[in-house]
N, C-alpha and C positions, 0 to 999 in steps of 0.2 A: 749260409748257414752261419753259425756261429762259432767262435775259434775253438770252441769246448770241443767239436767235433773231430776236429784236424790233429793228427800225431803223425810221427817221423814220416810230416809228408805226403799224408794220407788223410783222403777227408772221407769222414765215415757218414751214413746217411742216419744215424741214431745212436743219441747218446746210451741206449740200454744193450747190456755186456752180451743180453743173448744176439742181438743182432748183430753187433761188431764180432765174435766170435764166429757166427754163421756165412761173414764178410768172407774170413780168412778162411775156415775150417769147412764150408758148406757146401763145396762141389764136392762130387765121386770122387775124382781125381786126386786131387791136394790128399784126401783120406788114404785111398789106397799107395799112394805114393808114401806116406809117410807107414804105414803097414807095412810096405816091402822095407823100407830101409829102416822099421822098430824091430821085424821079428824075420824076416827072411833071406835076409843076406845080402838084398840086390843095394850096391852101393854105387854103379856105375850108370853113365846114362842109356848104354843098351840094354843092362843087364833091366832098367827098371822099364825102359820099351818092353819089353820081351814078355812083362808079364800079360797073364790069362786075360786079362780084361782090353788091351792093344792099346793103351792111351794112343795117341796123337803125337808126333813129335813135339808141333807147336803147343802142343797145349802143355804136353811135359817140360817143357821148356820154362815157358811162365809160368809153371807153377815151382817148380825150382827157382827161379828167379824170385817169386813172391815168397817163402821159404825162407832164403837166405837175407831178405830185407828186412825180415818182420825175426833174424835173429836166430830163427828155431832150424837153420841148416848151416853148414859150412860147406865149403867144398875144397878141396885140397887136389894138384897137380900131381899126376901119376907118370906123366909124359910129356915130354917135350914138343915133338913133331908128328904129328901134328900134335895139339895140345889136349890133354883128355883128364878129366877130374874124376873123383870119387865126390862122394857126398856123404856125411855122416847126421843127424840129427843132434844138434847140441843139448843143454842141458833142459833147457827151456822147451825144446821140441819135443823130448821125452817124457814132459812132464804130459802128453796128452795121452798117454800109454792106458790110464783107468779108465777114461773117457771112449778110448776105443775098444777097452775088454769087455764095459758095461753094452758098446753097440752092438759087440758082435754077441754077448749074451742073449743080449735082449730076441737077433736074429735067428741064434738058434733053436730059442724057446718059440718064438712065433711067426716065423718063417722058413724053417726049414733046414737053414744056413748048415754052412760046416762051421766048425769052432775049431780054434787052435789055441792050444796051452806052450805061450811062451815059457815059461817053468823049465817044461819038459822037452819041446820043440817037438808036441805029440798033436795032429790035427784029429779032429774027431768028423767023421763022416754026418752029415745031414739029419736031424729029428723032426721028426713031426709030430708034437704033441696035438 
């Protein structure tokens, strides 16, 4: 691979922006973690693990590390013994919000999934159009 495929110690499979974005955000767990951090007030490992989707601990740990590596997430200690952290999306991580909203709208419209309005905090039931 050429040097143009390397960035921040990571070697991308392609120079395509869609491919690169999907390498970072393209699995369901990363998007669901981002959703929970962004809209559902989940900011600890335990609260993220308790989401309805039941993310395995090893995957949760890996995805949090990946998001931190790319500067999309920061963690701050809130307890010393044992050390425990809170997680917050950075400004760069929050830029994914319009994309998540569009994915959610599409799913609500075409697949009957529920919808959430982050401005009002209101969840809508699944629709079947």
